[in-house]
FIZALUM-826604 format. One record per residue (C-alpha): residue number from 1; x, y, z. Coordinates in steps of 0.02 Angstrom, whole numbers, plus 50000, padded with zeros to 5 digits. Last residue first. Example, Ala and Ser with C-alpha at 12.3 -4.5 7.8 and 13.67 -1.06 7.14 Angstrom:
BEGIN
{seq: 2, c1: 50684, c2: 49947, c3: 50357}
{seq: 1, c1: 50615, c2: 49775, c3: 50390}
This chain:
BEGIN
{seq: 316, c1: 47923, c2: 50483, c3: 48192}
{seq: 315, c1: 47842, c2: 50650, c3: 48218}
{seq: 314, c1: 47833, c2: 50720, c3: 48375}
{seq: 313, c1: 47685, c2: 50687, c3: 48515}
{seq: 312, c1: 47726, c2: 50509, c3: 48581}
{seq: 311, c1: 47886, c2: 50544, c3: 48629}
{seq: 310, c1: 47853, c2: 50728, c3: 48666}
{seq: 309, c1: 47725, c2: 50676, c3: 48802}
{seq: 308, c1: 47846, c2: 50534, c3: 48856}
{seq: 307, c1: 48002, c2: 50636, c3: 48889}
{seq: 306, c1: 47894, c2: 50777, c3: 48949}
{seq: 305, c1: 47840, c2: 50670, c3: 49090}
{seq: 304, c1: 47649, c2: 50784, c3: 49118}
{seq: 303, c1: 47613, c2: 50952, c3: 49222}
{seq: 302, c1: 47441, c2: 50959, c3: 49238}
{seq: 301, c1: 47353, c2: 51119, c3: 49162}
{seq: 300, c1: 47257, c2: 51063, c3: 49004}
{seq: 299, c1: 47433, c2: 50977, c3: 48966}
{seq: 298, c1: 47588, c2: 51069, c3: 49056}
{seq: 297, c1: 47766, c2: 51048, c3: 48999}
{seq: 296, c1: 47955, c2: 51059, c3: 49086}
{seq: 295, c1: 48106, c2: 51079, c3: 49013}
{seq: 294, c1: 48253, c2: 51116, c3: 49136}
{seq: 293, c1: 48397, c2: 51138, c3: 48987}
{seq: 292, c1: 48583, c2: 51094, c3: 49053}
{seq: 291, c1: 48735, c2: 51178, c3: 49137}
{seq: 290, c1: 48794, c2: 51099, c3: 49304}
{seq: 289, c1: 48754, c2: 51084, c3: 49479}
{seq: 288, c1: 48598, c2: 51200, c3: 49473}
{seq: 287, c1: 48501, c2: 51318, c3: 49572}
{seq: 286, c1: 48465, c2: 51489, c3: 49460}
{seq: 285, c1: 48574, c2: 51505, c3: 49299}
{seq: 284, c1: 48671, c2: 51364, c3: 49238}
{seq: 283, c1: 48674, c2: 51398, c3: 49045}
{seq: 282, c1: 48605, c2: 51339, c3: 48892}
{seq: 281, c1: 48550, c2: 51464, c3: 48760}
{seq: 280, c1: 48411, c2: 51563, c3: 48703}
{seq: 279, c1: 48213, c2: 51519, c3: 48611}
{seq: 278, c1: 48268, c2: 51510, c3: 48423}
{seq: 277, c1: 48126, c2: 51482, c3: 48325}
{seq: 276, c1: 48093, c2: 51290, c3: 48292}
{seq: 275, c1: 47906, c2: 51277, c3: 48299}
{seq: 274, c1: 47855, c2: 51477, c3: 48283}
{seq: 273, c1: 47863, c2: 51612, c3: 48401}
{seq: 272, c1: 47732, c2: 51756, c3: 48445}
{seq: 271, c1: 47798, c2: 51883, c3: 48565}
{seq: 270, c1: 47672, c2: 51924, c3: 48715}
{seq: 269, c1: 47797, c2: 51941, c3: 48830}
{seq: 268, c1: 47979, c2: 51956, c3: 48771}
{seq: 267, c1: 48095, c2: 51853, c3: 48680}
{seq: 266, c1: 48273, c2: 51892, c3: 48647}
{seq: 265, c1: 48365, c2: 51743, c3: 48756}
{seq: 264, c1: 48539, c2: 51745, c3: 48790}
{seq: 263, c1: 48540, c2: 51875, c3: 48920}
{seq: 262, c1: 48590, c2: 51773, c3: 49061}
{seq: 261, c1: 48617, c2: 51579, c3: 48992}
{seq: 260, c1: 48469, c2: 51478, c3: 48999}
{seq: 259, c1: 48428, c2: 51380, c3: 49179}
{seq: 258, c1: 48247, c2: 51349, c3: 49124}
{seq: 257, c1: 48129, c2: 51328, c3: 48968}
{seq: 256, c1: 47948, c2: 51294, c3: 49008}
{seq: 255, c1: 47830, c2: 51237, c3: 48885}
{seq: 254, c1: 47621, c2: 51268, c3: 48896}
{seq: 253, c1: 47497, c2: 51160, c3: 48824}
{seq: 252, c1: 47319, c2: 51213, c3: 48800}
{seq: 251, c1: 47238, c2: 51053, c3: 48698}
{seq: 250, c1: 47132, c2: 51074, c3: 48546}
{seq: 249, c1: 47267, c2: 50968, c3: 48461}
{seq: 248, c1: 47417, c2: 51068, c3: 48518}
{seq: 247, c1: 47383, c2: 51238, c3: 48561}
{seq: 246, c1: 47535, c2: 51322, c3: 48630}
{seq: 245, c1: 47600, c2: 51428, c3: 48777}
{seq: 244, c1: 47766, c2: 51492, c3: 48791}
{seq: 243, c1: 47855, c2: 51494, c3: 48959}
{seq: 242, c1: 48043, c2: 51581, c3: 48971}
{seq: 241, c1: 48177, c2: 51559, c3: 49098}
{seq: 240, c1: 48339, c2: 51641, c3: 49157}
{seq: 239, c1: 48369, c2: 51585, c3: 49336}
{seq: 238, c1: 48255, c2: 51440, c3: 49388}
{seq: 237, c1: 48265, c2: 51440, c3: 49577}
{seq: 236, c1: 48291, c2: 51636, c3: 49554}
{seq: 235, c1: 48448, c2: 51721, c3: 49485}
{seq: 234, c1: 48340, c2: 51845, c3: 49355}
{seq: 233, c1: 48308, c2: 51857, c3: 49184}
{seq: 232, c1: 48118, c2: 51800, c3: 49182}
{seq: 231, c1: 48005, c2: 51795, c3: 49060}
{seq: 230, c1: 47833, c2: 51741, c3: 49049}
{seq: 229, c1: 47697, c2: 51727, c3: 48920}
{seq: 228, c1: 47775, c2: 51690, c3: 48757}
{seq: 227, c1: 47651, c2: 51636, c3: 48607}
{seq: 226, c1: 47663, c2: 51478, c3: 48526}
{seq: 225, c1: 47703, c2: 51373, c3: 48363}
{seq: 224, c1: 47798, c2: 51201, c3: 48440}
{seq: 223, c1: 47961, c2: 51159, c3: 48540}
{seq: 222, c1: 48031, c2: 51308, c3: 48527}
{seq: 221, c1: 48222, c2: 51296, c3: 48497}
{seq: 220, c1: 48369, c2: 51299, c3: 48618}
{seq: 219, c1: 48552, c2: 51351, c3: 48537}
{seq: 218, c1: 48697, c2: 51265, c3: 48630}
{seq: 217, c1: 48808, c2: 51386, c3: 48763}
{seq: 216, c1: 48830, c2: 51258, c3: 48887}
{seq: 215, c1: 48823, c2: 51082, c3: 48846}
{seq: 214, c1: 48695, c2: 50955, c3: 48766}
{seq: 213, c1: 48644, c2: 50910, c3: 48936}
{seq: 212, c1: 48456, c2: 50895, c3: 48931}
{seq: 211, c1: 48350, c2: 50899, c3: 49116}
{seq: 210, c1: 48189, c2: 50828, c3: 49114}
{seq: 209, c1: 48046, c2: 50906, c3: 49206}
{seq: 208, c1: 47936, c2: 50895, c3: 49360}
{seq: 207, c1: 48062, c2: 50824, c3: 49486}
{seq: 206, c1: 48000, c2: 50791, c3: 49646}
{seq: 205, c1: 48154, c2: 50823, c3: 49784}
{seq: 204, c1: 48175, c2: 50987, c3: 49729}
{seq: 203, c1: 48351, c2: 51090, c3: 49733}
{seq: 202, c1: 48365, c2: 51210, c3: 49871}
{seq: 201, c1: 48539, c2: 51143, c3: 49901}
{seq: 200, c1: 48582, c2: 51029, c3: 49768}
{seq: 199, c1: 48515, c2: 50856, c3: 49691}
{seq: 198, c1: 48383, c2: 50830, c3: 49799}
{seq: 197, c1: 48350, c2: 50648, c3: 49810}
{seq: 196, c1: 48218, c2: 50620, c3: 49676}
{seq: 195, c1: 48032, c2: 50592, c3: 49643}
{seq: 194, c1: 47964, c2: 50619, c3: 49463}
{seq: 193, c1: 47999, c2: 50647, c3: 49305}
{seq: 192, c1: 48198, c2: 50613, c3: 49223}
{seq: 191, c1: 48375, c2: 50673, c3: 49255}
{seq: 190, c1: 48532, c2: 50666, c3: 49156}
{seq: 189, c1: 48453, c2: 50653, c3: 48970}
{seq: 188, c1: 48598, c2: 50664, c3: 48843}
{seq: 187, c1: 48583, c2: 50748, c3: 48652}
{seq: 186, c1: 48469, c2: 50691, c3: 48526}
{seq: 185, c1: 48472, c2: 50804, c3: 48381}
{seq: 184, c1: 48390, c2: 50943, c3: 48310}
{seq: 183, c1: 48366, c2: 51024, c3: 48511}
{seq: 182, c1: 48193, c2: 51066, c3: 48588}
{seq: 181, c1: 48120, c2: 50911, c3: 48517}
{seq: 180, c1: 47988, c2: 50949, c3: 48385}
{seq: 179, c1: 47803, c2: 50964, c3: 48371}
{seq: 178, c1: 47719, c2: 51059, c3: 48192}
{seq: 177, c1: 47821, c2: 50927, c3: 48099}
{seq: 176, c1: 48006, c2: 50888, c3: 48053}
{seq: 175, c1: 48144, c2: 50871, c3: 48169}
{seq: 174, c1: 48153, c2: 50666, c3: 48170}
{seq: 173, c1: 48252, c2: 50630, c3: 48361}
{seq: 172, c1: 48266, c2: 50472, c3: 48404}
{seq: 171, c1: 48244, c2: 50415, c3: 48570}
{seq: 170, c1: 48338, c2: 50305, c3: 48720}
{seq: 169, c1: 48283, c2: 50381, c3: 48881}
{seq: 168, c1: 48259, c2: 50244, c3: 48988}
{seq: 167, c1: 48192, c2: 50250, c3: 49156}
{seq: 166, c1: 48257, c2: 50345, c3: 49322}
{seq: 165, c1: 48413, c2: 50456, c3: 49317}
{seq: 164, c1: 48505, c2: 50538, c3: 49475}
{seq: 163, c1: 48637, c2: 50393, c3: 49515}
{seq: 162, c1: 48626, c2: 50342, c3: 49338}
{seq: 161, c1: 48657, c2: 50511, c3: 49253}
{seq: 160, c1: 48790, c2: 50538, c3: 49410}
{seq: 159, c1: 48886, c2: 50367, c3: 49358}
{seq: 158, c1: 48870, c2: 50427, c3: 49188}
{seq: 157, c1: 48955, c2: 50585, c3: 49216}
{seq: 156, c1: 49110, c2: 50492, c3: 49321}
{seq: 155, c1: 49135, c2: 50416, c3: 49176}
{seq: 154, c1: 49063, c2: 50207, c3: 49158}
{seq: 153, c1: 49173, c2: 50085, c3: 49087}
{seq: 152, c1: 49088, c2: 49900, c3: 49070}
{seq: 151, c1: 49102, c2: 49721, c3: 49122}
{seq: 150, c1: 49063, c2: 49566, c3: 49054}
{seq: 149, c1: 49072, c2: 49386, c3: 49132}
{seq: 148, c1: 49156, c2: 49252, c3: 49032}
{seq: 147, c1: 49068, c2: 49132, c3: 48954}
{seq: 146, c1: 49133, c2: 48925, c3: 48959}
{seq: 145, c1: 49066, c2: 48826, c3: 48851}
{seq: 144, c1: 48918, c2: 48688, c3: 48804}
{seq: 143, c1: 48849, c2: 48711, c3: 48639}
{seq: 142, c1: 48968, c2: 48566, c3: 48569}
{seq: 141, c1: 48902, c2: 48438, c3: 48702}
{seq: 140, c1: 48727, c2: 48433, c3: 48614}
{seq: 139, c1: 48627, c2: 48404, c3: 48775}
{seq: 138, c1: 48470, c2: 48241, c3: 48777}
{seq: 137, c1: 48560, c2: 48184, c3: 48920}
{seq: 136, c1: 48709, c2: 48228, c3: 49039}
{seq: 135, c1: 48762, c2: 48100, c3: 49141}
{seq: 134, c1: 48861, c2: 48165, c3: 49291}
{seq: 133, c1: 49004, c2: 48043, c3: 49368}
{seq: 132, c1: 49106, c2: 48064, c3: 49520}
{seq: 131, c1: 49263, c2: 47989, c3: 49555}
{seq: 130, c1: 49304, c2: 47851, c3: 49650}
{seq: 129, c1: 49479, c2: 47869, c3: 49742}
{seq: 128, c1: 49602, c2: 47734, c3: 49729}
{seq: 127, c1: 49738, c2: 47715, c3: 49877}
{seq: 126, c1: 49924, c2: 47748, c3: 49798}
{seq: 125, c1: 50061, c2: 47636, c3: 49929}
{seq: 124, c1: 50159, c2: 47741, c3: 50028}
{seq: 123, c1: 50343, c2: 47765, c3: 49944}
{seq: 122, c1: 50482, c2: 47646, c3: 50016}
{seq: 121, c1: 50463, c2: 47495, c3: 49880}
{seq: 120, c1: 50479, c2: 47654, c3: 49748}
{seq: 119, c1: 50671, c2: 47656, c3: 49772}
{seq: 118, c1: 50733, c2: 47809, c3: 49687}
{seq: 117, c1: 50825, c2: 47793, c3: 49555}
{seq: 116, c1: 50679, c2: 47849, c3: 49425}
{seq: 115, c1: 50640, c2: 48002, c3: 49534}
{seq: 114, c1: 50788, c2: 48047, c3: 49527}
{seq: 113, c1: 50811, c2: 48219, c3: 49648}
{seq: 112, c1: 50916, c2: 48340, c3: 49570}
{seq: 111, c1: 51101, c2: 48414, c3: 49647}
{seq: 110, c1: 51144, c2: 48542, c3: 49763}
{seq: 109, c1: 51081, c2: 48680, c3: 49659}
{seq: 108, c1: 50900, c2: 48589, c3: 49629}
{seq: 107, c1: 50873, c2: 48615, c3: 49814}
{seq: 106, c1: 50858, c2: 48796, c3: 49817}
{seq: 105, c1: 51013, c2: 48900, c3: 49902}
{seq: 104, c1: 50981, c2: 49022, c3: 50066}
{seq: 103, c1: 50950, c2: 48902, c3: 50201}
{seq: 102, c1: 51087, c2: 48785, c3: 50150}
{seq: 101, c1: 51215, c2: 48914, c3: 50144}
{seq: 100, c1: 51146, c2: 48985, c3: 50311}
{seq: 99, c1: 51155, c2: 48829, c3: 50407}
{seq: 98, c1: 51337, c2: 48804, c3: 50322}
{seq: 97, c1: 51402, c2: 48953, c3: 50376}
{seq: 96, c1: 51346, c2: 48928, c3: 50553}
{seq: 95, c1: 51412, c2: 48746, c3: 50570}
{seq: 94, c1: 51561, c2: 48793, c3: 50508}
{seq: 93, c1: 51577, c2: 48944, c3: 50634}
{seq: 92, c1: 51535, c2: 48830, c3: 50791}
{seq: 91, c1: 51655, c2: 48710, c3: 50729}
{seq: 90, c1: 51805, c2: 48832, c3: 50722}
{seq: 89, c1: 51762, c2: 48894, c3: 50905}
{seq: 88, c1: 51756, c2: 48709, c3: 50982}
{seq: 87, c1: 51906, c2: 48667, c3: 50887}
{seq: 86, c1: 51996, c2: 48825, c3: 50968}
{seq: 85, c1: 51909, c2: 48819, c3: 51147}
{seq: 84, c1: 51994, c2: 48635, c3: 51121}
{seq: 83, c1: 52160, c2: 48680, c3: 51082}
{seq: 82, c1: 52165, c2: 48791, c3: 51241}
{seq: 81, c1: 52093, c2: 48675, c3: 51351}
{seq: 80, c1: 52230, c2: 48555, c3: 51291}
{seq: 79, c1: 52376, c2: 48672, c3: 51308}
{seq: 78, c1: 52326, c2: 48712, c3: 51491}
{seq: 77, c1: 52326, c2: 48528, c3: 51522}
{seq: 76, c1: 52488, c2: 48490, c3: 51449}
{seq: 75, c1: 52558, c2: 48621, c3: 51569}
{seq: 74, c1: 52588, c2: 48827, c3: 51501}
{seq: 73, c1: 52783, c2: 48874, c3: 51550}
{seq: 72, c1: 52799, c2: 48970, c3: 51682}
{seq: 71, c1: 52847, c2: 49140, c3: 51686}
{seq: 70, c1: 52680, c2: 49189, c3: 51708}
{seq: 69, c1: 52667, c2: 49096, c3: 51889}
{seq: 68, c1: 52798, c2: 49245, c3: 51952}
{seq: 67, c1: 52975, c2: 49257, c3: 51978}
{seq: 66, c1: 53015, c2: 49436, c3: 52032}
{seq: 65, c1: 53103, c2: 49382, c3: 52201}
{seq: 64, c1: 53213, c2: 49276, c3: 52121}
{seq: 63, c1: 53282, c2: 49398, c3: 51989}
{seq: 62, c1: 53269, c2: 49343, c3: 51815}
{seq: 61, c1: 53430, c2: 49239, c3: 51745}
{seq: 60, c1: 53568, c2: 49336, c3: 51634}
{seq: 59, c1: 53511, c2: 49328, c3: 51447}
{seq: 58, c1: 53587, c2: 49199, c3: 51355}
{seq: 57, c1: 53741, c2: 49143, c3: 51248}
{seq: 56, c1: 53862, c2: 49143, c3: 51416}
{seq: 55, c1: 53754, c2: 49015, c3: 51489}
{seq: 54, c1: 53707, c2: 49073, c3: 51670}
{seq: 53, c1: 53824, c2: 49018, c3: 51820}
{seq: 52, c1: 53721, c2: 48948, c3: 51946}
{seq: 51, c1: 53737, c2: 49068, c3: 52124}
{seq: 50, c1: 53889, c2: 49049, c3: 52229}
{seq: 49, c1: 53859, c2: 49101, c3: 52427}
{seq: 48, c1: 54014, c2: 49167, c3: 52465}
{seq: 47, c1: 53962, c2: 49350, c3: 52450}
{seq: 46, c1: 53792, c2: 49298, c3: 52561}
{seq: 45, c1: 53646, c2: 49355, c3: 52483}
{seq: 44, c1: 53583, c2: 49514, c3: 52540}
{seq: 43, c1: 53422, c2: 49555, c3: 52669}
{seq: 42, c1: 53312, c2: 49674, c3: 52601}
{seq: 41, c1: 53323, c2: 49851, c3: 52683}
{seq: 40, c1: 53251, c2: 49937, c3: 52836}
{seq: 39, c1: 53374, c2: 49825, c3: 52946}
{seq: 38, c1: 53296, c2: 49815, c3: 53114}
{seq: 37, c1: 53380, c2: 49920, c3: 53239}
{seq: 36, c1: 53504, c2: 49848, c3: 53336}
{seq: 35, c1: 53494, c2: 49835, c3: 53504}
{seq: 34, c1: 53489, c2: 49670, c3: 53501}
{seq: 33, c1: 53642, c2: 49652, c3: 53415}
{seq: 32, c1: 53630, c2: 49533, c3: 53234}
{seq: 31, c1: 53690, c2: 49346, c3: 53227}
{seq: 30, c1: 53514, c2: 49279, c3: 53239}
{seq: 29, c1: 53465, c2: 49397, c3: 53079}
{seq: 28, c1: 53606, c2: 49362, c3: 52981}
{seq: 27, c1: 53568, c2: 49162, c3: 53004}
{seq: 26, c1: 53387, c2: 49171, c3: 52969}
{seq: 25, c1: 53440, c2: 49262, c3: 52801}
{seq: 24, c1: 53567, c2: 49127, c3: 52765}
{seq: 23, c1: 53425, c2: 49002, c3: 52786}
{seq: 22, c1: 53304, c2: 49081, c3: 52680}
{seq: 21, c1: 53421, c2: 49103, c3: 52515}
{seq: 20, c1: 53458, c2: 48927, c3: 52545}
{seq: 19, c1: 53276, c2: 48886, c3: 52539}
{seq: 18, c1: 53257, c2: 49014, c3: 52396}
{seq: 17, c1: 53399, c2: 48917, c3: 52299}
{seq: 16, c1: 53329, c2: 48734, c3: 52345}
{seq: 15, c1: 53176, c2: 48772, c3: 52269}
{seq: 14, c1: 53249, c2: 48866, c3: 52115}
{seq: 13, c1: 53323, c2: 48705, c3: 52078}
{seq: 12, c1: 53511, c2: 48622, c3: 52060}
{seq: 11, c1: 53600, c2: 48731, c3: 52169}
{seq: 10, c1: 53783, c2: 48742, c3: 52144}
{seq: 9, c1: 53888, c2: 48659, c3: 52282}
{seq: 8, c1: 53910, c2: 48761, c3: 52461}
{seq: 7, c1: 54072, c2: 48843, c3: 52492}
{seq: 6, c1: 54144, c2: 48800, c3: 52674}
{seq: 5, c1: 54087, c2: 48755, c3: 52835}
{seq: 4, c1: 54065, c2: 48933, c3: 52889}
{seq: 3, c1: 53941, c2: 48972, c3: 52748}
{seq: 2, c1: 53829, c2: 48861, c3: 52832}
{seq: 1, c1: 53787, c2: 48670, c3: 52806}
């Protein structure tokens, strides 16, 4: 049916409307003269073609050529897919949250385990293990007790003393008699007589003396009556030192006092000195690592261990 046949009934669907538009466009193209140039404007609908009336309360219908797939309402399949995607996301978030809570909370927060209410029949049977026995014969059980290991704390000075000292230097001072210790009381001895690792550059590896450490500036006293045979107030190996010759029990004994403070000794060669007289002050002249008295003793020309010699010859 064409427009010439009379007005068409109203279209019942968009598909029918598009078919009518195509038919009208084809009829207009066939009725145009051949020499006429092709129209540059899109074909228009015939004036007699009626369009479906829009409800008065709604907006005018969209242009047919502007209709797209987005204007169509979603199908049931699309709605189901969207609903399934949302449910899957919600389930994943719920499972992740439950996992975090389960790993961060202790078990007893969510409920304790009642061992009395458990089915003991489901538990594995216990396996008896034969124990060991120890027989203690003729032993007083009350004497058996655990003892804790002992320990001690040492200062750095004590560590060095143990490193360089050899032997036990425990002694007592009774400051009376013809032979005495160089101090009227016991003082620490940090190095003994004998072979040793050199404690400083230029120091000897064999120590012919004992090192007494009462503190810098402590007065030093003669061990017996005698005569000063040497006094050097210099900066050599011994620094400021004095040597005194004694006669003890018919033997010639020489005592040497080294590393004294510079200028602290008033003695000169040839001076006679009595036991317990002042010799000098403890210092650190010469090759030393700290202030101390380096005391040597020669007995009939032989350098002996001063600790043993004084222990045997002083009054007790």
